[in-house]
Each structure stands twice: as structure tokens, then as C-alpha cells.
C-alpha positions as CSV (number, residue, x, y, z in Angstrom):
1,M,-174.1,-38.9,10.4
2,A,-173.8,-36.1,13.3
3,V,-175.6,-33.6,11.0
4,L,-178.6,-35.8,10.4
5,H,-179.0,-35.4,14.3
6,Y,-178.0,-32.0,15.5
7,R,-179.0,-30.1,12.5
8,I,-181.7,-31.7,10.3
9,T,-184.0,-33.7,13.1
10,T,-183.5,-30.6,15.3
11,L,-184.4,-28.3,12.8
12,L,-187.2,-30.8,12.0
13,L,-188.8,-31.0,15.3
14,M,-188.4,-27.2,15.6
15,G,-190.3,-26.9,12.6
16,C,-193.1,-29.2,13.7
17,C,-193.2,-27.3,17.2
18,I,-193.9,-24.3,15.3
19,L,-196.2,-25.4,13.1
20,V,-198.3,-27.1,15.8
21,T,-198.6,-24.0,17.6
22,A,-199.5,-22.0,14.7
23,L,-203.2,-22.5,15.3
24,D,-204.6,-19.6,13.2
25,W,-203.5,-21.7,10.2
26,I,-206.1,-24.6,11.0
27,G,-208.1,-23.7,13.4
28,N,-209.1,-20.2,13.3
29,G,-207.2,-19.6,16.4
30,N,-209.1,-22.3,18.6
31,S,-207.2,-25.1,20.4
32,I,-210.6,-27.1,20.8
33,T,-214.0,-25.8,19.9
34,C,-217.0,-27.8,21.4
35,V,-220.5,-27.9,20.7
36,M,-223.6,-28.7,23.2
37,E,-227.2,-29.4,22.3
38,G,-229.3,-26.7,21.0
39,D,-228.5,-23.1,20.2
40,S,-225.6,-21.5,22.1
41,D,-227.6,-18.7,23.4
42,S,-229.4,-21.3,25.0
43,W,-226.6,-23.7,26.7
44,T,-226.3,-23.9,30.4
45,I,-222.6,-23.3,30.3
46,P,-221.0,-20.3,28.0
47,P,-219.1,-21.6,25.0
48,K,-216.0,-20.0,26.5
49,V,-216.4,-22.1,29.6
50,I,-216.9,-25.5,27.9
51,N,-214.1,-25.2,25.3
52,T,-211.7,-23.8,28.3
53,Y,-212.9,-26.6,30.7
54,C,-212.5,-29.5,27.9
55,Y,-209.3,-28.4,26.9
56,I,-207.7,-28.5,30.4
57,M,-209.5,-31.5,31.6
58,S,-209.0,-33.6,28.5
59,T,-211.5,-35.2,26.3
60,F,-212.0,-39.1,25.6
61,T,-213.4,-41.4,22.7
62,L,-215.3,-44.5,22.7
63,P,-212.9,-47.5,21.6
64,R,-216.1,-49.7,20.3
65,A,-217.0,-46.6,18.2
66,L,-213.7,-46.5,16.1
67,A,-215.3,-48.6,13.4
68,G,-218.4,-48.1,11.9
69,D,-220.1,-45.9,9.3
70,V,-219.9,-42.6,10.1
71,G,-223.5,-40.5,10.0
72,K,-225.1,-43.8,10.3
73,D,-223.6,-46.1,13.4
74,V,-221.4,-43.5,14.6
75,A,-221.2,-39.8,14.5
76,A,-217.5,-39.6,13.9
77,P,-214.7,-42.3,14.7
78,G,-214.8,-43.0,18.3
79,V,-217.8,-40.9,19.4
80,G,-221.1,-42.6,19.7
81,A,-223.7,-43.1,22.5
82,Y,-222.3,-43.2,25.8
83,D,-223.2,-44.9,28.8
84,A,-221.2,-43.9,31.9
85,K,-221.6,-46.7,33.9
86,T,-221.3,-49.5,31.3
87,D,-218.8,-48.1,28.7
88,T,-215.1,-48.0,28.5
89,Y,-213.5,-44.7,27.1
90,T,-210.0,-43.6,26.4
91,V,-209.0,-40.0,27.6
92,K,-207.0,-38.1,25.4
93,A,-204.9,-35.3,26.9
94,Y,-201.6,-35.3,25.1
95,Y,-202.6,-32.4,23.0
96,Q,-201.9,-30.0,25.6
97,W,-198.3,-31.3,25.4
98,V,-197.3,-31.9,21.8
99,P,-195.4,-28.7,21.5
100,F,-193.2,-29.2,24.7
101,V,-192.5,-32.3,24.0
102,L,-191.7,-31.5,20.2
103,F,-189.6,-28.8,22.0
104,L,-187.7,-31.0,24.4
105,Q,-186.9,-33.8,21.8
106,A,-185.2,-31.1,19.5
107,G,-183.6,-30.4,22.6
108,M,-182.6,-34.1,23.1
109,F,-180.9,-34.2,19.6
110,Y,-179.0,-31.2,20.1
111,A,-177.5,-32.0,23.3
112,P,-175.1,-34.4,22.3
113,H,-173.6,-32.1,19.7
114,L,-172.9,-29.9,22.4
115,L,-171.2,-32.6,24.5
116,C,-169.3,-33.3,21.5
117,K,-167.9,-29.9,21.1
118,M,-166.9,-29.4,24.5
119,W,-165.0,-32.9,24.3
120,E,-163.5,-32.1,20.8
121,G,-162.1,-29.0,22.3
122,G,-161.9,-26.9,19.1
123,K,-158.9,-29.2,18.1
124,V,-160.4,-29.8,14.5
125,S,-161.8,-26.7,13.8
126,G,-158.7,-25.1,14.5
127,I,-156.8,-27.0,12.2
128,I,-159.3,-27.0,9.6
129,S,-159.6,-22.9,9.6
130,G,-155.9,-23.0,9.1
131,L,-156.2,-25.1,6.2
132,N,-159.0,-22.9,4.8
133,A,-156.4,-20.0,4.3
134,I,-154.2,-22.2,1.9
135,V,-153.8,-20.5,-1.4
136,L,-152.6,-21.7,-4.9
137,D,-149.3,-20.3,-4.2
138,R,-146.9,-23.4,-3.7
139,A,-144.5,-21.3,-1.3
140,E,-147.4,-20.4,1.2
141,R,-149.2,-23.9,1.0
142,N,-145.5,-25.5,1.7
143,N,-145.2,-23.2,4.6
144,K,-148.6,-23.9,6.0
145,A,-148.1,-27.6,5.1
146,R,-145.0,-27.4,7.0
147,V,-146.3,-25.7,10.2
148,L,-149.1,-28.3,10.4
149,A,-146.9,-31.3,9.9
150,Q,-144.6,-30.0,12.9
151,Y,-147.8,-29.7,15.2
152,L,-148.9,-33.3,14.3
153,V,-145.1,-34.6,14.8
154,D,-145.1,-32.9,18.3
155,N,-148.6,-34.4,19.0
156,L,-148.1,-37.7,18.0
157,N,-150.1,-40.5,19.6
158,T,-151.5,-37.8,21.9
159,H,-155.1,-37.8,20.3
160,N,-156.5,-41.3,21.4
161,I,-158.7,-40.2,24.1
162,W,-160.0,-37.5,21.8
163,A,-161.1,-40.2,19.2
164,I,-162.5,-42.5,21.9
165,K,-164.7,-39.3,23.0
166,I,-165.9,-38.9,19.7
167,F,-166.7,-42.6,19.1
168,I,-168.5,-42.3,22.2
169,T,-170.6,-39.0,20.9
170,E,-171.6,-41.7,18.2
171,I,-172.8,-44.3,20.8
172,I,-175.0,-41.4,22.5
173,Y,-176.5,-40.5,19.2
174,F,-177.7,-44.1,18.8
175,L,-178.9,-44.1,22.2
176,N,-180.8,-40.8,21.8
177,V,-182.6,-42.0,18.9
178,I,-184.0,-45.2,20.5
179,L,-184.4,-43.0,24.0
180,N,-186.6,-40.5,21.6
181,L,-188.5,-43.6,20.5
182,Y,-189.5,-44.9,23.8
183,F,-190.1,-41.5,25.1
184,I,-193.0,-40.9,22.1
185,D,-194.6,-44.4,22.7
186,V,-194.9,-43.6,26.4
187,F,-196.3,-40.3,25.7
188,L,-198.8,-41.6,23.4
189,D,-199.8,-44.5,26.1
190,G,-197.8,-47.3,23.9
191,E,-199.5,-46.6,20.5
192,F,-196.5,-44.8,18.8
193,R,-194.3,-48.5,18.3
194,K,-196.6,-49.6,15.6
195,Y,-198.2,-46.4,14.5
196,G,-196.6,-46.3,11.0
197,L,-197.3,-49.7,10.0
198,E,-200.8,-49.5,10.8
199,V,-201.2,-46.4,8.7
200,V,-199.6,-48.2,5.9
201,S,-201.7,-51.5,6.4
202,M,-205.0,-49.5,6.8
203,M,-204.9,-48.4,3.2
204,E,-205.4,-51.9,2.2
205,D,-208.4,-52.3,4.5
206,N,-212.3,-51.8,3.7
207,P,-213.1,-48.1,4.2
208,E,-216.4,-49.3,5.9
209,D,-214.6,-52.0,8.2
210,R,-211.0,-50.4,8.8
211,C,-210.1,-49.0,12.2
212,D,-207.9,-45.7,11.4
213,P,-205.2,-45.8,13.8
214,M,-204.9,-41.9,13.1
215,A,-208.6,-41.2,14.1
216,R,-207.9,-43.7,17.4
217,I,-204.9,-41.9,18.4
218,F,-205.3,-38.4,17.0
219,P,-209.0,-38.0,17.0
220,K,-210.5,-34.9,15.1
221,V,-213.9,-35.0,17.3
222,T,-214.1,-36.1,20.6
223,K,-216.6,-36.5,23.8
224,C,-216.6,-34.2,26.9
225,T,-218.5,-34.4,29.9
226,F,-219.2,-31.1,32.4
227,N,-220.3,-31.6,35.7
228,K,-222.1,-28.8,37.8
229,F,-224.7,-28.8,40.3
230,G,-228.4,-27.6,39.5
231,P,-230.4,-25.0,41.5
232,T,-231.5,-27.7,44.1
233,G,-227.8,-29.2,44.6
234,T,-228.5,-32.1,42.0
235,L,-225.2,-33.2,40.1
236,M,-225.9,-32.3,36.5
237,R,-224.1,-33.6,33.7
238,R,-223.8,-32.0,30.3
239,D,-222.0,-33.6,27.3
240,A,-220.4,-31.9,24.2
241,L,-218.9,-32.8,21.6
242,C,-215.5,-31.2,20.8
243,V,-213.4,-30.5,17.6
244,L,-209.4,-30.9,17.8
245,P,-208.3,-28.9,14.4
246,V,-204.8,-29.4,16.1
247,N,-205.0,-33.2,15.3
248,I,-205.0,-32.6,11.8
249,I,-201.2,-31.6,11.8
250,N,-200.6,-34.1,14.7
251,E,-201.3,-37.3,12.9
252,K,-199.2,-36.3,9.9
253,I,-196.3,-35.2,12.2
254,Y,-196.3,-38.1,14.0
255,V,-196.3,-40.8,10.7
256,F,-193.4,-38.7,9.6
257,L,-191.5,-38.7,12.6
258,W,-192.2,-42.9,13.0
259,F,-190.6,-43.3,9.3
260,W,-188.0,-40.5,10.2
261,L,-186.8,-42.0,13.5
262,L,-186.6,-45.4,12.5
263,I,-184.4,-44.5,9.3
264,L,-182.4,-42.4,11.6
265,M,-181.9,-45.3,14.1
266,A,-180.6,-48.2,11.2
267,V,-178.1,-45.2,9.6
268,T,-177.0,-44.2,13.0
269,A,-176.6,-48.0,13.6
270,L,-174.8,-48.9,10.5
271,A,-172.6,-45.4,11.1
272,L,-171.7,-47.0,14.7
273,L,-171.2,-50.3,13.1
274,Y,-168.6,-49.0,10.8
275,S,-166.5,-47.0,13.1
276,G,-166.5,-49.7,15.6
277,F,-164.8,-51.6,12.5
278,L,-162.5,-49.1,11.6
279,L,-161.1,-48.8,15.8
280,V,-160.1,-52.5,15.1
281,A,-159.0,-52.8,11.7
282,P,-155.7,-51.0,11.1
283,S,-155.3,-52.0,7.5
284,V,-158.5,-50.7,6.3
285,R,-157.7,-47.6,8.2
286,Q,-154.4,-47.2,6.2
287,M,-156.8,-48.0,3.1
288,L,-158.8,-45.0,3.8
289,L,-156.2,-42.7,4.0
290,R,-154.5,-44.0,0.7
291,S,-158.0,-43.2,-1.1
292,R,-157.9,-39.6,0.3
293,A,-154.1,-39.2,-1.3
294,A,-155.7,-39.7,-4.7
295,H,-152.9,-42.0,-5.9
296,Q,-150.0,-39.6,-5.7
297,S,-147.0,-41.8,-5.5
298,G,-145.2,-39.6,-3.5
299,A,-148.0,-39.4,-0.9
300,L,-148.6,-42.8,-0.8
301,S,-144.7,-44.0,-0.2
302,A,-145.1,-41.7,2.9
303,L,-148.1,-43.2,4.2
304,D,-146.5,-46.3,4.0
305,Q,-143.2,-44.9,5.7
306,V,-145.5,-43.5,8.9
307,N,-148.3,-46.1,9.4
308,R,-146.3,-47.7,11.7
309,F,-146.0,-44.9,14.0
310,M,-149.7,-43.8,14.0
311,E,-152.6,-44.6,16.4
312,V,-156.0,-44.3,16.1
313,G,-156.2,-41.2,17.5
314,D,-153.8,-39.9,14.9
315,W,-155.4,-41.5,12.0
316,K,-158.6,-40.0,12.7
317,I,-156.8,-36.6,12.6
318,F,-155.5,-37.2,9.4
319,Y,-158.7,-38.9,8.0
320,I,-160.8,-35.5,8.9
321,L,-158.0,-33.8,7.4
322,G,-158.3,-35.8,4.1
323,I,-161.7,-35.0,3.8
324,N,-161.4,-31.3,4.2
325,M,-158.6,-30.7,2.2
326,E,-157.7,-31.1,-1.8
327,P,-156.3,-34.5,-2.4
328,L,-153.1,-32.5,-3.8
329,V,-152.8,-30.6,-0.6
330,F,-153.1,-33.7,1.4
331,G,-150.7,-35.5,-0.2
332,E,-147.9,-32.9,0.1
333,L,-148.9,-32.6,3.8
334,M,-148.1,-36.4,4.2
335,E,-144.7,-36.1,2.5
336,E,-144.1,-33.2,4.9
337,F,-145.1,-35.4,7.6
338,A,-142.8,-38.2,6.7
339,K,-140.0,-35.8,6.1
340,Q,-140.3,-34.6,9.5
341,M,-141.3,-37.7,11.2
342,E,-137.6,-39.1,9.6
343,D,-135.7,-36.0,10.9
344,A,-137.3,-36.6,14.3
345,N,-136.6,-40.1,14.5
346,H,-133.1,-39.3,13.0
347,N,-132.3,-36.9,15.9
348,S,-133.8,-39.1,18.7
349,V,-131.3,-42.0,17.7
350,T,-128.6,-39.2,17.3
351,Q,-129.1,-38.1,21.1
352,E,-129.5,-42.1,22.1
353,G,-125.9,-42.7,20.6
354,Q,-124.5,-39.5,22.0
355,K,-125.8,-40.4,25.5
356,K,-124.3,-44.2,25.2
357,V,-121.0,-42.6,24.0
358,T,-121.0,-40.2,27.2
359,Q,-121.9,-43.0,29.5
360,I,-118.9,-45.3,28.4
């Protein structure tokens, strides 16, 4: 489950960030291109100035012009005749921040993994690296299993805090997905929460009457107003139509993220419920360990023998070992662990008996 967060989702967000910034692929190097009435040589505002101004100061669309016959009723979805005194408009300025937001989200999904590594302290990786050296030679395998079993006996019932920290990181993963969904919704002015559903339902609407949510949230053509003073000091308004080629990519990215994050939230919630259930179900924990032993009679008997001594943290260690070891090797480890536990308990009883005899 953690791999879906810190590796796959982080890589997806970083890939989206790179794709958005690669404007040479989709807009000939231009983040925005604006056009005014007449030939560009006769514009009162130079093309580079109007492009830079509209990109920095934002553009806008008209909600009433989102639906209609393009080329007949409206120039483009959200673009129509505009009266500054009576018409309402929606400002679009998020496109300046999309690469930064995607990069920030990639960091948000990787941060819990760093916290998990810090809390985990290399415990599992150190054990696993030792297991990777186990070869087919039985004598050498037994020696390594003996050393590992001795470590587990010496540190029995000391892994509970570590197991709780791992469970807390799973909670953080789940909360992180919810936070990212809320963050994107705020970033897109509350338009993200129903974005995916609206895109899907739009496919069933009449093309002449439907309001495209992608055109509403990520318009490819917008309006921009440039205010300047004329020769006599009169305020002059210059309207421009602006093309945003980057929104061809943005609209697809956020449709994908809407579905991906919802699926990720559902999978994480199920994994969290499963982990919480294991914490309060020792019989299920024992059954899972038995399944890793691949029905080896000696290993199963050893598991039944040592199960009463194991707490949640010990089970977590053994379960991770079982996942990363061959069933045969894991069975031999459990048999060795049970043997050393029996020896340790026998020595403990002997020492207690000697103390009582001395006191008498």
C-alpha cells in the first residue's frame, strides 16, 4: 500500500509537473498567446506586452457563454460579448501555479515515507539484508537462521512501539490523500470535488446544450482586458482573446488525478481497516503466520508453541520476514526460534529455582 503513495503517486505527480512545463510540445514555447483586433503591426499594445500582462494579471471567462453553439452564439466556450457593468465573470489565474502545486503534492506524498523510514530506523531493512545472503547450502542457512532467531529471542516483546508507529504512518497516508483532495478543490475554487463525475456525465448530454466542465474549469480560450491611458489622459480599455494551450494538458491531468486519488483513498481506507482489524484479532494474526509456513508440520507446531509469547510487534516482524523469505527458510527460522525460546525459558526456570534454594 505504501508503494502506491510514496513511489507510484509521487512519480505520477512529478511526471505531470514535467509535462505541464514542457510547453514546447503543446504551445510552441508559449504559455499564453493573445490576439487583439486588427493586424499585429497596428496594435496599440505590443504582442509581447499583452501576452505577458494577461499571463501575469490573469484572464477571465463569462459563465453565461459556457453553453451555446460555438461560432454562432459564442466565439468559444466562456467567450462572448462582454459588458463590464452588467456581466459577471470568472477569473482564471491558477495556470501560473499548476507546476508548483503538482511539485508540492509530489513532496506531500513522499513525506510520510520519510517519516516511516525515520521511525522504522532500518530495523526491517537490516534483517532483510541479512536474509538476502542466505544461500542454498543448508549448513550456512541454519547458521544464519540461528543468529536471527537469537536476535528475535533477545528482543522479544520490544517491537510494540515500532509496530504502532508503522500503523500511525498508515493513518497519515490516508489523511494525506484526503488533504490532497481538499487542497486541489481549494486550488480550483471548489470545482474539483465533482469534476470527474461531471466529465463522465457530460458524455451523455446533447452536444449543443451541454456545458463542458473541462472548458469551464480549464478554458482553452479566455478574455483579457488591458487598461491604459490615452494621449489626453483618458482611461482606455483594450480587449484581447487569449489562447491557453497548456489547458489541453491540465484538463486531462486533473481528470486522471480525480479518479486516481479517489481510488487511492478507497484502497488506503481498506488497508487501514485491515491493519486495525489485525491489531485486535490475534487469531487472525496467527493464521496469517501459519499461511507463510506453507503447511510445514514442524513450522506449524513451532508457531503454536511460541504464539503465546508473541505480542503485536513480534508478529509484525515475523510477518514481514515471512513475506520476504522462502516458505522453507521461514519454517526453519520458526523452528529455530521455538527451540531457542524453549531453551531460554528452561534457563529462566532453572535460575529461579536456584535462587529459591539459595534463599532457603
